VMD Tcl script that draws the C-alpha trace (Angstrom):
set ca {
  {-114.09 34.81 -30.77}
  {-117.46 33.69 -32.10}
  {-117.46 31.26 -34.99}
  {-120.19 31.78 -37.56}
  {-121.57 28.60 -38.98}
  {-123.38 28.21 -42.28}
  {-124.61 24.92 -43.67}
  {-124.24 26.11 -47.26}
  {-123.22 29.35 -48.96}
  {-123.10 32.08 -46.28}
  {-125.55 34.95 -46.65}
  {-124.33 38.24 -48.07}
  {-125.55 41.77 -47.52}
  {-126.69 41.82 -51.13}
  {-130.25 40.50 -51.30}
  {-130.94 41.16 -54.98}
  {-133.07 38.56 -56.82}
  {-129.97 37.37 -58.73}
  {-128.07 36.73 -55.52}
  {-131.03 35.01 -53.83}
  {-131.68 32.74 -56.82}
  {-127.97 31.96 -57.22}
  {-127.71 31.09 -53.52}
  {-130.69 28.75 -53.75}
  {-129.35 26.93 -56.82}
  {-125.84 26.70 -55.38}
  {-127.06 25.41 -52.04}
  {-129.56 22.89 -53.45}
  {-127.22 21.42 -56.04}
  {-124.28 20.99 -53.69}
  {-122.03 17.97 -54.48}
  {-123.47 15.61 -51.83}
  {-127.11 16.42 -52.74}
  {-126.50 15.92 -56.47}
  {-124.89 12.52 -55.97}
  {-127.63 11.60 -53.48}
  {-130.31 12.44 -56.10}
  {-128.45 10.29 -58.65}
  {-128.47 7.26 -56.38}
  {-132.13 7.76 -55.50}
  {-133.18 8.03 -59.16}
  {-130.94 5.08 -60.22}
  {-132.29 2.92 -57.40}
  {-135.87 3.90 -58.26}
  {-135.43 2.68 -61.83}
  {-133.33 -0.46 -61.20}
  {-134.20 -1.86 -57.76}
  {-137.07 -2.70 -55.50}
  {-137.19 -0.67 -52.31}
  {-135.42 -3.32 -50.21}
  {-132.52 -3.68 -52.61}
  {-132.39 0.13 -53.03}
  {-132.08 0.48 -49.27}
  {-129.31 -2.15 -49.12}
  {-127.43 -0.33 -51.90}
  {-127.88 3.13 -50.40}
  {-127.09 2.49 -46.74}
  {-123.35 1.96 -47.28}
  {-123.19 5.16 -49.28}
  {-125.01 6.98 -46.50}
  {-122.91 5.65 -43.61}
  {-119.51 5.43 -45.32}
  {-119.63 8.54 -47.51}
  {-122.40 11.07 -46.94}
  {-122.68 11.15 -43.16}
  {-118.95 10.90 -42.28}
  {-118.00 13.63 -44.79}
  {-120.82 15.90 -43.66}
  {-119.93 15.40 -40.00}
  {-116.25 16.00 -40.71}
  {-116.99 19.33 -42.40}
  {-119.46 20.36 -39.72}
  {-117.01 19.51 -36.91}
  {-114.22 21.48 -38.54}
  {-116.42 24.48 -39.13}
  {-117.44 24.42 -35.48}
  {-113.80 24.11 -34.44}
  {-112.84 27.01 -36.68}
  {-110.62 24.91 -38.91}
  {-112.88 25.52 -41.91}
  {-114.34 28.89 -42.80}
  {-117.69 27.47 -43.95}
  {-119.41 24.31 -45.19}
  {-118.26 25.08 -48.72}
  {-114.64 24.85 -47.47}
  {-113.86 27.75 -49.78}
  {-110.30 28.26 -48.55}
  {-107.78 26.49 -50.80}
  {-105.46 25.49 -47.96}
  {-108.34 24.17 -45.87}
  {-109.39 21.92 -48.72}
  {-106.20 19.83 -48.44}
  {-107.48 17.94 -45.39}
  {-110.99 17.73 -46.84}
  {-109.74 16.06 -50.04}
  {-107.77 13.57 -47.95}
  {-110.84 12.61 -45.83}
  {-113.08 12.25 -48.89}
  {-110.44 10.13 -50.68}
  {-110.17 7.79 -47.66}
  {-113.95 7.49 -47.46}
  {-114.18 6.69 -51.16}
  {-111.47 4.03 -50.96}
  {-113.12 2.49 -47.92}
  {-116.43 2.31 -49.76}
  {-114.82 0.73 -52.85}
  {-113.12 -1.88 -50.66}
  {-116.22 -2.77 -48.65}
  {-118.36 -2.85 -51.81}
  {-115.89 -5.21 -53.47}
  {-115.91 -7.52 -50.46}
  {-119.72 -7.56 -50.42}
  {-120.50 -7.72 -54.16}
  {-117.26 -9.05 -55.65}
  {-117.03 -6.14 -58.06}
  {-115.68 -2.57 -58.10}
  {-118.20 0.29 -58.15}
  {-117.05 2.28 -61.18}
  {-119.07 5.33 -60.24}
  {-117.20 5.72 -56.95}
  {-113.86 4.67 -58.47}
  {-113.98 7.41 -61.08}
  {-115.27 9.84 -58.49}
  {-112.08 9.01 -56.62}
  {-110.08 9.69 -59.77}
  {-111.81 13.05 -60.15}
  {-111.07 13.89 -56.53}
  {-107.37 13.09 -56.96}
  {-107.19 15.33 -60.00}
  {-108.86 18.13 -58.05}
  {-106.48 17.59 -55.15}
  {-103.48 17.94 -57.50}
  {-104.93 21.00 -59.15}
  {-105.55 22.51 -55.71}
  {-101.80 23.13 -55.45}
  {-102.21 25.66 -58.25}
  {-105.87 26.66 -58.42}
  {-108.99 26.07 -56.29}
  {-111.21 24.10 -58.70}
  {-114.95 24.44 -58.21}
  {-116.15 21.24 -56.53}
  {-119.81 22.23 -56.98}
  {-119.29 22.48 -60.77}
  {-117.08 19.41 -61.11}
  {-119.36 17.04 -59.17}
  {-122.48 18.21 -60.97}
  {-120.84 17.56 -64.37}
  {-119.81 14.15 -63.11}
  {-123.35 13.50 -61.87}
  {-124.57 14.44 -65.39}
  {-122.32 11.69 -66.81}
  {-123.71 9.20 -64.35}
  {-127.28 10.07 -65.27}
  {-126.40 9.86 -68.97}
  {-125.39 6.18 -68.76}
  {-128.99 5.06 -68.16}
  {-131.12 8.11 -68.99}
  {-129.45 10.36 -71.60}
  {-132.13 13.12 -71.55}
  {-131.73 13.51 -67.77}
  {-127.99 13.46 -68.24}
  {-128.20 16.37 -70.72}
  {-130.54 18.25 -68.43}
  {-128.12 17.76 -65.56}
  {-125.30 19.05 -67.76}
  {-127.32 22.28 -68.05}
  {-127.73 22.30 -64.28}
  {-123.97 21.96 -63.87}
  {-123.39 24.96 -66.13}
  {-126.00 26.93 -64.14}
  {-124.31 25.95 -60.86}
  {-120.94 27.09 -62.20}
  {-122.43 30.50 -63.07}
  {-123.89 30.85 -59.56}
  {-120.51 30.09 -58.01}
  {-119.07 33.08 -59.85}
  {-122.08 35.30 -59.08}
  {-121.73 34.48 -55.38}
  {-118.00 35.14 -55.58}
  {-117.21 31.68 -54.26}
  {-115.04 31.01 -57.32}
  {-113.48 32.87 -60.20}
  {-114.28 32.03 -63.80}
  {-110.90 30.23 -64.07}
  {-111.71 28.05 -61.03}
  {-115.08 27.09 -62.47}
  {-113.55 26.25 -65.85}
  {-110.86 24.18 -64.15}
  {-113.50 22.21 -62.24}
  {-115.39 21.71 -65.50}
  {-112.29 20.50 -67.37}
  {-111.38 18.01 -64.64}
  {-114.92 16.71 -64.41}
  {-115.21 16.25 -68.18}
  {-111.94 14.29 -68.21}
  {-113.11 11.95 -65.45}
  {-116.60 11.73 -66.95}
  {-115.43 10.76 -70.43}
  {-113.12 8.17 -68.88}
  {-116.03 6.77 -66.90}
  {-118.36 6.70 -69.90}
  {-115.75 5.03 -72.08}
  {-115.06 2.36 -69.49}
  {-118.78 1.80 -68.89}
  {-119.40 1.39 -72.65}
  {-116.55 -1.11 -72.95}
  {-117.88 -3.23 -70.08}
  {-121.46 -3.13 -71.35}
  {-120.25 -4.11 -74.82}
  {-118.51 -7.14 -73.29}
  {-115.08 -6.06 -74.52}
}
mol new
graphics top color blue
foreach p $ca { graphics top sphere $p radius 0.5 }
foreach p [lrange $ca 0 end-1] q [lrange $ca 1 end] { graphics top cylinder $p $q radius 0.2 }
display resetview
């Protein structure tokens, strides 16, 4: 049996402009890309290139590459249907791997810098909430992670954060158009992301206020 492999959303027989545009938006603003763009923009504003590189390399080698390789390997092995990991049962192992990677990053970052990376910590919280919800409904990870990215942007550049919130809404719509998720699954992803995002913003404000 031949396994079909797609890096992003698999092509459909429908090539209408709406489907093509939705596929492009959904593929470009996938969770890993959105978080990658956040770290690039944040580093550009706050660090020199050497410090930015030092900050980004652990994220690349502990989070982005291992998770991407894990998904790719499981798609090739036939354990996952596609790179979106659209099957609810298949997501159980994916959530576990992502959670382990996030915890490993938090631990290493704490040992190196002596402080906990709140962005990754609350991303872990969001992931745990999504894992629990996965027992009942397949929450949209694309939608959830883009709303969370919007909250991250908002902490240091509110206009960009609001723009990214619009992007998250657009991504959620494309997931329904492409039939990767139902409206309920997109709304669940949104609700979970807003909960984690508000918790992150509240904590960040408290720490910045010196409380």
